[in-house]
C-alpha angles and dihedrals in degrees: 000000000000091000091053092052090048090053091049091051089052090054091051091050091051091051091050091050091051091051091048093052094049111120094019118117114259117250123216115247115249113255111263096203091250121119113253115244092206117112119252114266093211111131115255118240109250114234109227115237115250114260112248115249110270115247122216113265095212100061126123096027092219136010094241118094096224115146115231120248120240109272116243119225094265095052093041087057089047092053091046089052090053091054091047094050105035104012099246144044111256111246091233088066091045088053095050090047088086085092128019094216091054092045091051093048093048096044092044094052093042094050092047095049099039105030109025122095112285142153084249117078119234088251092053091051091050090049089055090049091054096045092051091046091048091056090048093042092228108176096197098048096040090054098043099040094037085061090050092053090051091049098045095043097037085222118112090186092059089051091054092046092054090051097046107030123335090201089070090063119094096236130171116251093260096057094039091054090046093053094042088056092047091050094049093046088053099043103031110013092161089064097055110114142157094288089062092053090045089056089057093049090050092062094047108272116143126221089260091049090054089052090051092049090052092046094052091047091050094047094052094045086057094044092048091056094048090049093049093045092054100033089240110197122215117232110264091234091072093065095066101036121119097353093143120074117246118246 
């Protein structure tokens, strides 16, 4: 019985000591010389998650599940020539290959406007294509024809200026007037009038040149809308072409 009372008294003393120490700051126990069995509280280094494998941005060429038609001999030779000259077939041609008549019409008009003899240089025609595409925010045409401007001019900065804001480029009066006309014909065609054509004549464009400017503007406004409607993806090769200045 006495031992039980003694134990009880010890419990009471412990309770009193606890009450007395309430509110006092805790003191750290003196080290006993023994190694602590507690785990280290040092933060663990997080292992970064592996980056997912990058998928190609240019596949599929368009967002419409339309099977391609069988290429005829003429267009097969055309596609082979593309691979020989530039290393790939542009996705715009792959897209139009859904129908040989449509492919022929598109390629024929493009080659006539952009490559046939004209008072406009090939570079000037490509500059118009990029300015129109910049206004329309056409991903395909900005990428593909921005690369063409870089290649033909040998000037990567000019290519970027055409994509972002042609007015930032230090252009001669002829090219500035040409691009101002292209921009107005794209943004506000109903406002184009004789004064606009007179401004082109003033810097040396002929009547036929003005026709060609209008034709290139019209073609790329159409192409931009087809590309946007189908989510046409530019070939990845265009992104890296002609990024180093010539000379």
